N, C-alpha and C positions, 0 to 999 in steps of 0.2 A: 504494500500500500504506500510505503514511503517513496518508492521510486516513481509510482504513479502520481503522487502529490508533486514531486519535483517536475515531472514531465508537464503536468497541467499548469504549474507555475510558470514554466518557460513559455508555454503557449500563450498564456495571458500576458506575460511581459512583452513578448514579440508583438502581440496584437496592439499593445499600448505604444510601443516605441517605433514600430516599423510601418504602421498604417496612419495615414492622415486622418481618417475617420474610422475609428474602431467600430466593429459591429457590436451593437448593444446586446443583441441576443447571444452572441458568442461570449462576450465578456460576462454576462449574467450566468451563462451556463458554466463557464470555467470557475467563476466565483462560488457557485453552488456546489460544484464537484469538489473544490478545494475545502470548503467548509464541511462537507460531508465526511471527507477523509479525516480532517482534523478532529471532528467529533468522535469518530470511531476510534482513532488512535488515542485520543484523550481518555476515553472510557477504558480501553484495553490497558493503557499504561497505569491508570488509577487502580486497576484490579491486581497489579503485580506488586508483591511485597519486596522484591529483590532490587538491588541497585541498578541492574541492567535488565533488558527485555527478557532474557532467558536464564537469569541467575546472577551470580556475583562476579562473573567475568564478562567483559565487553565482547560483543560479537558483531557479525555483519548487520544484523537488524538495528543495532544501536548506532552504528556508523551511518547506515543509510538514513535512518530517521533523523539523526542529528544534522546531517548535511542537508536533507530536504527541508528541515525546519529552519536552518540558518538561511538558506536561499529564500524560502517563503517569507520569513520575517524581514529580510532586506528588500526583496522585490515588491512585496505586497504587505507592508506593515499594517494596513487597515484590516487585513484578514487574519492575522495571527497576533496574539498578544498574551502576555503572562496572565492577565486577568481572565481571559476567556478559556485558556488552555494551560492551567497552572502545572499540571503534571508533565505535560510535554515541555514546557519551559524549563522546569526543574531537570528533566532528563537531558535536554540539550545543554543546559549549563553544566551539568555533571560531566558530560562527555567533552565539552569544549574546554573545560578546565584541565584536561589531560595534556601533558606536554606534546604528545603526538598531534593533537588537534591544533594547538597553539603554533606549532612549527610550520604548518602548511596553510593556515587560514589566509584567505584573500578576500578583501571586501568586494562586494558586487560592483562591477563597473559595466552597466548595460550599454549596448550599442546606442548611438544617437540616431534618431529617425531621420 
């Protein structure tokens, strides 16, 4: 689900920066799909008592979710927030505090339309 979230976030970003007149119906559809995934992931993460998605060791799901959340929060801050999705925000912060994440982080620099 996290990689689908990232894909939809990219589609929405490109619609905004590469089109003179973004399609309202496409934007609304992308936003609804992003919100739906965030809601499912938030509920799933809230039900987990471990530090990471599948236990106490970081795995692929954690990396994918954290990267997708970082991108979504930078590209579409109005769709993701700590208040709306506190467990996802906590999860992403936990992962991003790791040295491996800090070493490779790059702020979003979207193309100019």
